[in-house]
All heavy atoms as an XYZ file, in Angstrom:
897
protein
N      27.804    -28.361    -21.587
C      26.862    -27.907    -22.547
C      27.188    -28.574    -23.845
O      28.343    -28.726    -24.203
C      26.872    -26.405    -22.699
C      26.204    -25.629    -21.620
S      25.970    -23.889    -21.931
C      27.496    -23.293    -22.500
N      26.139    -28.806    -24.563
C      26.310    -29.364    -25.906
C      26.451    -28.225    -26.922
O      26.388    -27.069    -26.566
N      26.630    -28.603    -28.142
C      26.728    -27.583    -29.187
C      25.376    -26.898    -29.490
O      25.344    -25.781    -29.856
N      24.301    -27.655    -29.262
C      22.968    -27.083    -29.522
C      22.204    -26.903    -28.220
O      21.580    -25.896    -27.983
C      22.193    -28.008    -30.459
C      22.913    -28.083    -31.847
C      20.746    -27.503    -30.630
C      22.308    -29.116    -32.756
N      22.282    -27.856    -27.334
C      21.584    -27.815    -26.028
C      22.421    -27.058    -25.060
O      23.572    -27.413    -24.799
C      21.295    -29.229    -25.501
C      20.489    -29.371    -24.260
C      19.100    -28.787    -24.409
C      20.459    -30.816    -23.828
N      21.792    -26.019    -24.478
C      22.533    -25.181    -23.507
C      21.928    -25.315    -22.142
O      20.735    -25.523    -21.991
C      22.540    -23.721    -23.913
C      23.274    -23.439    -25.203
C      23.315    -21.949    -25.524
O      22.854    -21.149    -24.796
N      23.968    -21.662    -26.637
N      22.802    -25.172    -21.120
C      22.350    -25.189    -19.734
C      22.438    -23.727    -19.235
O      23.442    -23.059    -19.416
C      23.274    -26.071    -18.881
C      22.867    -25.989    -17.409
C      23.224    -27.510    -19.377
N      21.335    -23.303    -18.591
C      21.345    -21.902    -18.027
C      20.875    -21.987    -16.615
O      20.035    -22.777    -16.234
C      20.376    -21.041    -18.813
C      20.873    -20.825    -20.259
C      19.922    -19.999    -21.014
N      20.378    -19.936    -22.403
C      20.511    -18.854    -23.110
N      20.231    -17.701    -22.540
N      20.941    -18.920    -24.337
N      21.433    -21.104    -15.792
C      20.998    -20.917    -14.413
C      20.320    -19.526    -14.394
O      20.972    -18.522    -14.706
C      22.183    -20.963    -13.440
C      21.708    -20.729    -11.999
C      22.898    -22.294    -13.542
N      19.034    -19.490    -14.043
C      18.322    -18.243    -14.089
C      17.307    -18.181    -12.983
O      17.017    -19.184    -12.347
C      17.659    -18.072    -15.504
O      16.696    -19.108    -15.669
N      16.728    -16.982    -12.833
C      15.698    -16.715    -11.863
C      14.691    -15.830    -12.465
O      15.035    -14.864    -13.227
C      16.273    -16.120    -10.572
N      13.438    -16.030    -12.226
C      12.378    -15.179    -12.733
C      11.175    -15.307    -11.813
O      11.037    -16.265    -11.040
C      11.994    -15.480    -14.185
C      11.314    -16.826    -14.361
C       9.932    -17.033    -14.343
C      11.965    -18.066    -14.593
N       9.737    -18.374    -14.541
C      10.946    -19.043    -14.662
C      13.275    -18.486    -14.668
C      11.208    -20.418    -14.871
C      13.526    -19.820    -14.874
C      12.541    -20.771    -14.936
N      10.307    -14.300    -11.867
C       9.093    -14.306    -11.080
C       8.043    -15.194    -11.760
O       7.708    -14.979    -12.911
C       8.552    -12.846    -10.947
O       9.567    -12.068    -10.297
C       7.271    -12.816    -10.100
N       7.587    -16.167    -11.020
C       6.618    -17.124    -11.577
C       5.268    -16.462    -11.915
O       4.734    -16.673    -12.956
C       6.417    -18.271    -10.574
C       5.426    -19.307    -11.052
C       5.729    -20.223    -12.018
C       4.143    -19.335    -10.516
C       4.831    -21.153    -12.477
C       3.195    -20.295    -10.925
C       3.549    -21.193    -11.915
N       4.771    -15.633    -10.988
C       3.482    -14.984    -11.171
C       3.646    -13.514    -10.715
O       3.707    -13.200     -9.567
C       2.429    -15.667    -10.339
C       1.014    -15.113    -10.557
O       0.875    -14.107    -11.244
O       0.080    -15.691    -10.001
N       3.676    -12.618    -11.711
C       3.841    -11.209    -11.437
C       2.727    -10.590    -10.602
O       2.940     -9.627     -9.895
C       4.033    -10.409    -12.729
C       5.323    -10.740    -13.463
C       5.573     -9.920    -14.691
O       4.688     -9.056    -14.997
O       6.607    -10.120    -15.322
N       1.529    -11.188    -10.607
C       0.447    -10.719     -9.767
C       0.762    -10.798     -8.302
O       0.284    -10.031     -7.499
C      -0.859    -11.492    -10.093
C      -1.387    -11.216    -11.490
C      -2.628    -12.061    -11.752
C      -3.006    -11.929    -13.193
N      -3.908    -12.929    -13.605
N       1.578    -11.810     -7.947
C       1.948    -12.021     -6.565
C       2.857    -10.849     -6.051
O       2.852    -10.559     -4.837
C       2.668    -13.348     -6.377
C       1.784    -14.575     -6.577
C       0.601    -14.589     -5.599
O       0.831    -14.350     -4.381
O      -0.546    -14.863     -6.074
N       3.575    -10.211     -6.940
C       4.420     -9.103     -6.580
C       3.605     -7.973     -6.061
O       3.837     -7.359     -4.988
C       5.316     -8.629     -7.800
C       6.085     -7.400     -7.450
C       6.270     -9.759     -8.184
N       2.520     -7.570     -6.799
C       1.687     -6.469     -6.311
C       0.853     -6.852     -5.136
O       0.465     -5.966     -4.349
C       0.796     -5.985     -7.457
O      -0.037     -6.986     -7.959
N       0.624     -8.141     -4.907
C      -0.099     -8.561     -3.690
C       0.792     -8.454     -2.465
O       0.331     -8.028     -1.401
C      -0.571    -10.012     -3.859
C      -1.805    -10.158     -4.798
C      -2.169    -11.619     -4.821
C      -3.247    -11.866     -5.874
N      -3.573    -13.272     -6.005
N       2.026     -8.846     -2.633
C       2.985     -8.853     -1.443
C       3.470     -7.459     -1.134
O       3.686     -7.171      0.036
C       4.141     -9.820     -1.735
C       5.067     -9.868     -0.553
C       5.888    -11.085     -0.633
N       6.953    -11.112      0.434
C       7.832    -12.029      0.578
N       7.824    -13.083     -0.204
N       8.753    -12.005      1.512
N       3.723     -6.645     -2.173
C       4.273     -5.317     -1.993
C       3.395     -4.259     -2.638
O       3.798     -3.519     -3.563
C       5.708     -5.276     -2.542
C       6.643     -6.270     -1.944
C       7.063     -6.270     -0.641
C       7.215     -7.418     -2.579
N       7.869     -7.329     -0.406
C       7.999     -8.062     -1.599
C       7.144     -7.898     -3.853
C       8.720     -9.240     -1.858
C       7.852     -9.086     -4.109
C       8.629     -9.696     -3.127
N       2.140     -4.126     -2.169
C       1.170     -3.229     -2.856
C       1.602     -1.752     -2.827
O       1.484     -1.042     -3.825
C      -0.099     -3.474     -2.166
C       0.286     -3.976     -0.816
C       1.475     -4.769     -1.049
N       2.045     -1.268     -1.711
C       2.431      0.139     -1.615
C       3.630      0.454     -2.446
O       3.669      1.512     -3.123
C       2.723      0.517     -0.156
O       1.569      0.278      0.643
N       4.596     -0.444     -2.476
C       5.807     -0.252     -3.202
C       5.553     -0.275     -4.716
O       6.028      0.566     -5.435
C       6.867     -1.291     -2.780
C       8.286     -1.046     -3.109
C       8.789      0.267     -2.491
C       9.120     -2.201     -2.587
N       4.796     -1.265     -5.169
C       4.486     -1.353     -6.603
C       3.688     -0.150     -7.047
O       3.929      0.401     -8.107
C       3.775     -2.657     -6.967
O       2.597     -2.775     -6.215
C       4.677     -3.879     -6.706
N       2.773      0.281     -6.220
C       1.928      1.442     -6.616
C       2.839      2.692     -6.688
O       2.675      3.487     -7.640
C       0.871      1.688     -5.548
O       0.188      2.873     -5.802
N       3.784      2.825     -5.768
C       4.619      3.989     -5.753
C       5.506      4.051     -6.966
O       5.574      5.107     -7.634
C       5.520      3.945     -4.524
C       6.487      5.101     -4.310
C       5.740      6.413     -4.054
C       7.426      4.784     -3.152
N       6.135      2.989     -7.377
C       7.123      3.084     -8.475
C       6.519      2.781     -9.850
O       7.069      3.218    -10.853
C       8.378      2.184     -8.255
C       9.089      2.631     -6.997
C       8.000      0.720     -8.193
N       5.407      2.057     -9.890
C       4.870      1.696    -11.177
C       3.576      2.453    -11.519
O       3.147      2.486    -12.661
C       4.638      0.208    -11.324
C       5.946     -0.525    -11.537
C       7.027     -0.067    -12.197
C       6.264     -1.846    -11.139
N       8.010     -1.000    -12.207
C       7.596     -2.103    -11.574
C       5.601     -2.791    -10.417
C       8.212     -3.306    -11.286
C       6.218     -4.008    -10.172
C       7.533     -4.235    -10.613
N       2.896      2.996    -10.533
C       1.671      3.664    -10.819
C       1.796      5.164    -10.488
O       1.410      5.992    -11.322
C       0.515      3.079    -10.026
C       0.168      1.686    -10.517
C      -0.767      0.918     -9.582
O      -1.552      1.591     -8.848
O      -0.811     -0.302     -9.647
N       2.355      5.533     -9.367
C       2.520      6.933     -9.017
C       3.717      7.552     -9.662
O       3.695      8.720    -10.062
C       2.655      7.079     -7.450
C       1.421      6.672     -6.726
O       0.334      6.546     -7.344
O       1.504      6.455     -5.497
N       4.790      6.797     -9.850
C       6.018      7.316    -10.419
C       5.967      7.258    -11.940
O       4.959      6.852    -12.545
N       7.029      7.707    -12.597
C       7.060      7.699    -14.026
C       7.891      6.535    -14.588
O       8.097      6.448    -15.773
C       7.615      9.001    -14.566
O       8.896      9.221    -13.980
C       6.701     10.174    -14.202
N       8.354      5.639    -13.729
C       9.192      4.486    -14.158
C       8.275      3.452    -14.752
O       7.350      2.982    -14.100
C       9.982      3.965    -12.972
C      10.996      2.913    -13.402
C      12.279      3.296    -13.767
C      10.652      1.635    -13.393
C      13.173      2.329    -14.128
C      11.578      0.594    -13.767
C      12.788      1.002    -14.116
N       8.495      3.093    -15.960
C       7.664      2.124    -16.620
C       8.559      0.949    -17.094
O       9.607      1.154    -17.699
C       6.906      2.709    -17.819
C       6.016      3.836    -17.380
C       6.131      1.692    -18.603
C       5.364      4.658    -18.417
N       8.082     -0.269    -16.842
C       8.781     -1.462    -17.316
C       7.721     -2.478    -17.743
O       6.653     -2.601    -17.077
C       9.709     -2.013    -16.237
O      10.358     -3.149    -16.789
C       9.045     -2.419    -14.983
N       7.911     -3.204    -18.861
C       6.926     -4.184    -19.259
C       6.865     -5.381    -18.311
O       5.784     -5.882    -18.074
C       7.405     -4.590    -20.633
C       8.823     -4.201    -20.696
C       8.990     -3.057    -19.758
N       8.006     -5.777    -17.719
C       8.017     -6.846    -16.780
C       7.879     -6.297    -15.386
O       8.508     -5.296    -15.033
C       9.340     -7.644    -16.929
N       7.061     -6.943    -14.518
C       6.840     -6.433    -13.180
C       7.027     -7.532    -12.206
O       6.127     -7.857    -11.407
C       5.483     -5.793    -13.112
C       5.402     -4.538    -13.950
C       4.164     -3.772    -13.687
N       4.207     -2.532    -14.432
C       3.451     -1.494    -14.211
N       2.559     -1.538    -13.254
N       3.545     -0.414    -14.940
N       8.227     -8.127    -12.204
C       8.556     -9.204    -11.266
C       9.336     -8.694    -10.084
O       9.519     -7.465     -9.896
N       9.825     -9.589     -9.298
C      10.554     -9.280     -8.075
C      11.866     -8.553     -8.408
O      12.124     -7.464     -7.833
C      10.863    -10.558     -7.278
C      11.769    -10.240     -6.072
C       9.583    -11.245     -6.831
N      12.597     -9.015     -9.324
C      13.874     -8.377     -9.714
C      13.638     -7.030    -10.306
O      14.346     -6.055    -10.049
C      14.732     -9.303    -10.554
C      15.132    -10.575     -9.822
S      16.414    -11.607    -10.573
C      15.907    -11.751    -12.306
N      12.595     -6.916    -11.125
C      12.267     -5.689    -11.771
C      11.803     -4.597    -10.747
O      12.136     -3.404    -10.898
C      11.180     -5.875    -12.826
C      11.624     -6.673    -14.032
C      11.560     -8.176    -13.826
O      11.068     -8.636    -12.793
O      12.065     -8.906    -14.704
N      11.097     -5.073     -9.704
C      10.679     -4.141     -8.638
C      11.895     -3.546     -7.923
O      11.965     -2.384     -7.687
C       9.726     -4.825     -7.674
C       9.215     -3.995     -6.510
C       8.472     -2.735     -7.036
C       8.291     -4.820     -5.618
N      12.847     -4.426     -7.591
C      14.081     -3.962     -6.894
C      14.832     -2.940     -7.774
O      15.266     -1.884     -7.280
C      14.993     -5.100     -6.554
N      14.883     -3.217     -9.059
C      15.519     -2.281    -10.009
C      14.725     -0.994    -10.105
O      15.271      0.085    -10.125
C      15.639     -2.926    -11.403
C      16.482     -2.230    -12.379
C      17.945     -2.413    -12.144
O      18.359     -3.582    -11.989
O      18.655     -1.441    -12.092
N      13.401     -1.064    -10.164
C      12.552      0.105    -10.336
C      12.597      1.002     -9.127
O      12.624      2.246     -9.256
C      11.140     -0.325    -10.602
N      12.690      0.448     -7.939
C      12.763      1.264     -6.695
C      14.052      2.018     -6.699
O      14.126      3.204     -6.419
C      12.617      0.403     -5.453
C      12.871      1.210     -4.209
C      11.214     -0.240     -5.393
N      15.160      1.344     -7.027
C      16.460      2.000     -7.075
C      16.455      3.099     -8.145
O      16.958      4.215     -7.884
C      17.585      0.977     -7.351
C      18.956      1.581     -7.570
C      19.537      2.249     -6.333
O      19.036      2.070     -5.207
N      20.614      2.996     -6.516
N      15.955      2.831     -9.271
C      15.915      3.829    -10.336
C      15.024      4.997     -9.905
O      15.412      6.154    -10.154
C      15.357      3.199    -11.658
O      16.234      2.128    -12.048
C      15.257      4.236    -12.780
N      13.858      4.743     -9.366
C      12.963      5.803     -8.971
C      13.586      6.738     -7.914
O      13.436      7.911     -7.953
C      11.664      5.221     -8.383
N      14.362      6.158     -7.014
C      15.090      6.912     -6.007
C      16.267      7.679     -6.632
O      16.371      8.926     -6.432
C      15.566      6.072     -4.880
S      14.315      5.388     -3.794
N      17.039      7.025     -7.418
C      18.241      7.612     -7.973
C      17.912      8.735     -8.896
O      18.577      9.792     -8.896
C      19.095      6.542     -8.688
C      20.360      7.057     -9.238
N      21.460      7.352     -8.463
C      20.714      7.282    -10.535
C      22.412      7.778     -9.238
N      22.006      7.735    -10.498
N      16.907      8.556     -9.715
C      16.493      9.547    -10.728
C      15.499     10.548    -10.172
O      15.004     11.415    -10.889
C      15.954      8.865    -11.967
N      15.140     10.362     -8.901
C      14.106     11.223     -8.247
C      12.816     11.297     -9.075
O      12.227     12.325     -9.348
C      14.611     12.621     -7.957
C      15.746     12.567     -6.900
C      16.237     13.914     -6.446
O      15.662     14.961     -6.875
O      17.146     13.966     -5.598
N      12.354     10.096     -9.464
C      11.081      9.963    -10.171
C       9.877     10.036     -9.245
O       8.729     10.101     -9.713
C      11.031      8.702    -11.001
C      12.093      8.541    -12.083
C      12.031      7.139    -12.678
C      12.054      9.623    -13.085
N      10.172      9.996     -7.931
C       9.138     10.098     -6.924
C       9.505     11.299     -6.009
O      10.595     11.792     -6.090
C       8.976      8.811     -6.098
C      10.297      8.344     -5.520
C       8.385      7.691     -6.979
C      10.232      7.116     -4.619
N       8.544     11.681     -5.185
C       8.726     12.824     -4.260
C      10.047     12.685     -3.450
O      10.379     11.602     -2.973
C       7.512     12.837     -3.349
C       7.633     14.003     -2.352
O       7.453     15.144     -2.796
O       7.889     13.720     -1.169
N      10.722     13.797     -3.311
C      12.021     13.816     -2.657
C      11.980     13.225     -1.214
O      12.898     12.563     -0.808
C      12.607     15.225     -2.673
C      14.070     15.270     -2.225
C      14.657     16.609     -2.540
C      16.152     16.687     -2.210
N      17.006     16.177     -3.272
N      10.936     13.532     -0.495
C      10.828     13.051      0.882
C      10.707     11.516      0.876
O      11.188     10.812      1.738
C       9.663     13.641      1.614
C       9.908     15.102      1.928
C       8.822     15.698      2.799
C       9.169     17.162      3.033
N       8.330     17.770      4.023
N       9.996     11.010     -0.126
C       9.890      9.555     -0.252
C      11.226      8.922     -0.657
O      11.603      7.886     -0.122
C       8.810      9.181     -1.279
C       7.448      9.581     -0.820
C       6.365      9.345     -1.897
C       4.983      9.774     -1.359
N       3.955      9.626     -2.378
N      11.967      9.623     -1.511
C      13.279      9.168     -1.856
C      14.170      9.069     -0.639
O      14.828      8.064     -0.411
C      13.927     10.115     -2.913
C      15.453      9.809     -3.113
C      13.231     10.055     -4.269
N      14.122     10.106      0.206
C      14.970     10.122      1.438
C      14.634      8.938      2.307
O      15.510      8.389      2.954
C      14.807     11.449      2.127
C      15.437     12.601      1.406
C      15.112     13.957      1.995
O      14.378     14.060      2.989
O      15.542     14.956      1.430
N      13.373      8.616      2.418
C      12.917      7.524      3.268
C      13.330      6.137      2.753
O      13.682      5.218      3.450
C      11.386      7.574      3.491
N      13.360      6.009      1.393
C      13.583      4.723      0.748
C      15.019      4.486      0.332
O      15.386      3.326      0.169
C      12.704      4.634     -0.489
C      11.167      4.546     -0.276
C      10.471      4.786     -1.595
C      10.793      3.221      0.340
N      15.789      5.499      0.065
C      17.055      5.349     -0.625
C      18.041      4.343     -0.021
O      18.696      3.590     -0.775
C      17.675      6.679     -0.974
C      18.117      7.464      0.185
C      18.617      8.861     -0.241
O      18.937      9.078     -1.393
O      18.639      9.714      0.650
N      18.200      4.333      1.251
C      19.137      3.370      1.857
C      18.768      1.930      1.666
O      19.557      1.097      1.241
C      19.384      3.675      3.376
C      20.082      4.952      3.661
O      20.799      5.481      2.716
O      20.009      5.462      4.749
N      17.462      1.645      1.905
C      16.985      0.265      1.733
C      16.950     -0.079      0.229
O      17.134     -1.234     -0.146
C      15.652      0.094      2.358
C      15.608      0.285      3.850
C      16.165     -0.905      4.566
C      15.966     -0.720      6.070
N      16.723     -1.612      6.842
N      16.665      0.887     -0.598
C      16.658      0.655     -2.021
C      18.009      0.272     -2.533
O      18.173     -0.650     -3.371
C      16.149      1.892     -2.818
N      19.030      0.932     -2.012
C      20.430      0.603     -2.403
C      20.757     -0.793     -1.941
O      21.384     -1.592     -2.639
C      21.397      1.584     -1.857
C      22.829      1.295     -2.252
C      23.852      2.323     -1.875
C      25.265      2.079     -2.249
N      25.620      0.747     -2.766
N      20.351     -1.161     -0.719
C      20.605     -2.518     -0.197
C      19.919     -3.550     -1.100
O      20.528     -4.566     -1.432
C      20.085     -2.613      1.233
O      20.772     -1.675      2.096
C      20.299     -4.033      1.823
N      18.686     -3.326     -1.446
C      17.970     -4.209     -2.342
C      18.658     -4.321     -3.707
O      18.840     -5.444     -4.236
C      16.520     -3.769     -2.555
N      19.092     -3.228     -4.206
C      19.798     -3.259     -5.530
C      21.118     -3.931     -5.450
O      21.460     -4.773     -6.363
C      19.999     -1.785     -6.013
C      20.446     -1.731     -7.415
N      21.744     -1.572     -7.795
C      19.735     -1.857     -8.580
C      21.827     -1.557     -9.122
N      20.616     -1.741     -9.636
N      21.836     -3.740     -4.326
C      23.088     -4.516     -4.152
C      22.829     -6.009     -4.079
O      23.575     -6.793     -4.642
C      23.811     -4.049     -2.885
C      24.373     -2.622     -2.997
O      24.437     -2.099     -4.115
O      24.726     -2.045     -1.973
N      21.752     -6.384     -3.388
C      21.408     -7.816     -3.290
C      21.059     -8.333     -4.641
O      21.469     -9.458     -5.003
C      20.236     -8.013     -2.262
O      20.626     -7.489     -1.020
C      19.882     -9.439     -2.156
N      20.341     -7.539     -5.410
C      19.987     -7.940     -6.795
C      21.230     -8.189     -7.619
O      21.309     -9.173     -8.382
C      19.097     -6.879     -7.443
C      18.741     -7.055     -8.911
C      17.970     -8.386     -9.112
C      17.892     -5.887     -9.408
N      22.187     -7.263     -7.498
C      23.431     -7.470     -8.308
C      24.195     -8.696     -7.883
O      24.749     -9.415     -8.737
C      24.330     -6.193     -8.159
C      23.758     -4.908     -8.737
C      23.355     -5.093    -10.214
O      24.028     -5.745    -10.986
N      22.239     -4.489    -10.558
N      24.192     -8.983     -6.575
C      24.839    -10.251     -6.119
C      24.099    -11.470     -6.639
O      24.717    -12.468     -6.975
C      24.887    -10.273     -4.601
C      25.813     -9.249     -3.964
C      25.734     -9.277     -2.471
C      26.610     -8.160     -1.877
N      26.418     -8.016     -0.417
N      22.757    -11.389     -6.686
C      21.974    -12.474     -7.193
C      22.284    -12.725     -8.689
O      22.555    -13.873     -9.088
C      20.462    -12.172     -7.048
C      19.472    -13.109     -7.695
C      19.681    -14.539     -7.274
C      18.060    -12.580     -7.507
N      22.352    -11.652     -9.454
C      22.688    -11.790    -10.841
C      24.077    -12.375    -11.049
O      24.308    -13.189    -11.956
C      22.598    -10.413    -11.525
C      21.186     -9.978    -11.743
C      21.082     -8.574    -12.335
N      19.713     -8.250    -12.650
C      19.266     -6.997    -12.755
N      20.066     -6.008    -12.572
N      18.016     -6.734    -13.059
N      25.045    -11.891    -10.202
C      26.430    -12.449    -10.285
C      26.457    -13.936     -9.950
O      27.143    -14.718    -10.627
C      27.323    -11.618     -9.415
N      25.700    -14.303     -8.934
C      25.712    -15.768     -8.569
C      25.090    -16.649     -9.656
O      25.539    -17.749     -9.897
C      24.987    -15.970     -7.216
O      23.628    -15.729     -7.294
N      24.073    -16.121    -10.317
C      23.484    -16.826    -11.451
C      24.491    -16.915    -12.599
O      24.648    -17.995    -13.190
C      22.179    -16.143    -11.930
C      21.051    -16.207    -10.926
C      19.932    -15.306    -11.404
C      20.516    -17.621    -10.803
N      25.167    -15.846    -12.895
C      26.167    -15.817    -13.981
C      27.320    -16.795    -13.676
O      27.922    -17.373    -14.581
C      26.675    -14.441    -14.161
N      27.635    -16.916    -12.388
C      28.749    -17.793    -11.982
C      28.346    -19.205    -11.701
O      29.060    -20.003    -11.155
C      29.428    -17.182    -10.708
C      30.151    -15.859    -10.987
O      30.468    -15.625    -12.171
O      30.399    -15.165    -10.035
N      27.061    -19.539    -12.030
C      26.528    -20.916    -11.889
C      26.582    -21.309    -10.404
O      27.072    -22.403    -10.087
C      27.253    -21.903    -12.763
C      27.013    -21.741    -14.212
C      26.912    -20.601    -14.956
C      26.826    -22.786    -15.143
N      26.659    -20.870    -16.270
C      26.623    -22.210    -16.405
C      26.816    -24.195    -15.057
C      26.419    -22.958    -17.568
C      26.613    -24.935    -16.188
C      26.407    -24.319    -17.445
N      26.143    -20.445     -9.523
C      26.075    -20.748     -8.110
C      24.629    -20.746     -7.590
O      24.207    -19.804     -6.929
C      26.931    -19.720     -7.335
C      28.399    -19.763     -7.654
C      29.178    -18.665     -6.935
O      28.620    -17.856     -6.238
N      30.474    -18.691     -7.149
N      23.871    -21.789     -7.916
C      22.424    -21.764     -7.606
C      22.150    -21.792     -6.117
O      21.126    -21.174     -5.701
C      21.912    -23.080     -8.295
C      23.098    -23.942     -8.532
C      24.257    -22.977     -8.674
N      22.974    -22.383     -5.287
C      22.746    -22.365     -3.848
C      22.838    -20.947     -3.336
O      22.009    -20.498     -2.473
C      23.724    -23.290     -3.106
C      23.512    -24.779     -3.366
C      24.195    -25.246     -4.636
O      24.906    -24.512     -5.302
N      23.956    -26.478     -4.976
N      23.869    -20.191     -3.748
C      24.020    -18.822     -3.347
C      22.835    -17.953     -3.869
O      22.340    -17.105     -3.181
C      25.370    -18.260     -3.820
C      25.661    -16.811     -3.379
C      25.725    -16.622     -1.886
O      25.950    -17.576     -1.133
O      25.573    -15.458     -1.473
N      22.506    -18.191     -5.109
C      21.380    -17.461     -5.703
C      20.085    -17.701     -4.931
O      19.342    -16.780     -4.683
C      21.212    -17.869     -7.172
N      19.903    -18.894     -4.512
C      18.668    -19.224     -3.720
C      18.649    -18.442     -2.416
O      17.654    -17.834     -2.082
C      18.632    -20.722     -3.421
C      17.384    -21.129     -2.703
O      16.307    -20.880     -3.216
O      17.491    -21.637     -1.559
N      19.757    -18.402     -1.733
C      19.836    -17.542     -0.504
C      19.578    -16.103     -0.781
O      18.892    -15.415     -0.030
C      21.235    -17.719      0.157
C      21.511    -19.076      0.710
C      22.960    -19.112      1.225
C      23.330    -20.518      1.567
N      24.769    -20.634      1.960
N      20.100    -15.605     -1.888
C      19.891    -14.247     -2.238
C      18.479    -13.853     -2.646
O      18.041    -12.749     -2.451
C      20.908    -13.802     -3.278
C      22.354    -13.711     -2.831
C      23.348    -13.711     -4.006
C      22.554    -12.516     -1.931
N      17.750    -14.847     -3.172
C      16.344    -14.566     -3.519
C      15.569    -14.269     -2.218
O      14.704    -13.375     -2.250
C      15.642    -15.740     -4.284
O      15.669    -16.898     -3.458
C      16.371    -16.053     -5.575
N      15.848    -15.026     -1.181
C      15.137    -14.745      0.107
C      15.567    -13.391      0.680
O      14.780    -12.642      1.173
C      15.446    -15.857      1.122
C      14.757    -17.149      0.778
C      15.467    -18.210      0.133
C      13.398    -17.347      1.015
C      14.831    -19.370     -0.155
C      12.733    -18.506      0.699
C      13.471    -19.516      0.137
O      12.801    -20.721     -0.206
N      16.859    -13.105      0.565
C      17.376    -11.783      1.047
C      16.736    -10.651      0.239
O      16.349     -9.592      0.828
C      18.898    -11.767      0.872
N      16.593    -10.825     -1.078
C      16.016     -9.752     -1.892
C      14.534     -9.592     -1.448
O      14.077     -8.405     -1.339
C      16.091    -10.109     -3.383
C      15.538     -9.069     -4.357
C      16.266     -7.688     -4.173
C      15.733     -9.547     -5.739
N      13.829    -10.622     -1.272
C      12.436    -10.506     -0.825
C      12.340     -9.843      0.554
O      11.467     -9.031      0.756
C      11.747    -11.842     -0.798
C      11.504    -12.401     -2.230
C      10.860    -13.779     -2.264
O      10.747    -14.418     -1.177
O      10.502    -14.226     -3.358
N      13.271    -10.117      1.413
C      13.289     -9.478      2.734
C      13.592     -7.971      2.557
O      13.007     -7.146      3.284
C      14.410    -10.100      3.634
C      14.010    -11.464      4.136
O      12.830    -11.914      4.007
O      14.945    -12.229      4.571
N      14.493     -7.629      1.643
C      14.749     -6.223      1.398
C      13.518     -5.510      0.872
O      13.200     -4.354      1.298
C      15.861     -6.033      0.281
C      17.196     -6.577      0.716
O      18.006     -6.949     -0.165
N      17.537     -6.625      1.984
N      12.779     -6.160      0.020
C      11.514     -5.572     -0.526
C      10.486     -5.459      0.570
O       9.694     -4.516      0.583
C      11.032     -6.323     -1.733
C      11.929     -6.224     -2.976
C      11.453     -7.148     -4.075
C      11.954     -4.830     -3.500
N      10.432     -6.432      1.503
C       9.518     -6.354      2.662
C       9.816     -5.095      3.480
O       8.901     -4.374      3.833
C       9.639     -7.560      3.554
C       9.051     -8.842      2.924
O       8.218     -8.780      1.991
O       9.434     -9.919      3.440
N      11.080     -4.798      3.684
C      11.467     -3.611      4.463
C      11.072     -2.335      3.678
O      10.593     -1.366      4.290
C      13.005     -3.631      4.707
N      11.258     -2.332      2.379
C      10.840     -1.199      1.590
C       9.305     -0.986      1.599
O       8.801      0.099      1.647
C      11.371     -1.334      0.159
C      12.852     -1.051     -0.016
C      13.336     -1.673     -1.334
C      13.099      0.427      0.020
N       8.624     -2.124      1.571
C       7.131     -2.032      1.645
C       6.667     -1.444      2.938
O       5.724     -0.648      2.984
C       6.526     -3.444      1.467
C       5.014     -3.531      1.656
C       4.210     -2.768      0.644
O       4.719     -2.514     -0.473
O       3.045     -2.464      0.957
N       7.346     -1.839      4.019
C       7.017     -1.276      5.330
C       7.120      0.288      5.338
O       6.332      0.968      5.893
C       7.897     -1.836      6.438
C       7.591     -3.290      6.742
O       6.519     -3.777      6.347
O       8.439     -3.922      7.386
N       8.170      0.797      4.680
C       8.384      2.214      4.535
C       7.312      2.847      3.614
O       6.672      3.871      3.966
C       9.824      2.525      4.046
C      10.842      2.049      5.052
C       9.995      4.017      3.767
C      12.264      1.979      4.476
N       7.133      2.220      2.489
C       6.173      2.799      1.473
C       4.735      2.801      2.008
O       3.970      3.688      1.658
C       6.277      2.035      0.162
N       4.416      1.818      2.841
C       3.066      1.768      3.339
C       2.734      2.932      4.280
O       1.541      3.226      4.503
C       2.885      0.457      4.151
N       3.702      3.624      4.740
C       3.503      4.791      5.598
C       3.295      6.113      4.810
O       2.963      7.128      5.457
C       4.727      5.008      6.581
C       4.831      3.790      7.507
C       6.115      3.944      8.383
C       6.321      2.676      9.229
N       7.534      2.675      9.912
N       3.445      6.072      3.541
C       3.282      7.301      2.724
C       1.811      7.604      2.551
O       0.958      6.802      2.395
C       3.941      7.166      1.359
C       5.410      7.004      1.415
C       6.099      6.312      0.458
C       6.222      7.534      2.425
C       7.455      6.059      0.478
C       7.578      7.399      2.468
C       8.182      6.634      1.473
């Protein structure tokens, strides 16, 4: 890195509309039905919101019970993704982005049954 020009390794959701298209039941549950509000509604924010909604019981207790194990897995994957980005490990981060999306797919399957 230079004194003025900095190099960063980061990840973000390119189009937040795609999040609600891919995980409609899950986004509705935590961002519309629940009380968890966040200005950004990307993939990483969804994983964080599901974990928060379960942990703080911002959604119905039966829904929490159904989601909480997978929500923790998604949150753990998110933390690993953040760590890999902080450690400048883009290849590992890339693998974890797919794993995080798979975690959210599993959560969507559960949420779609509510």
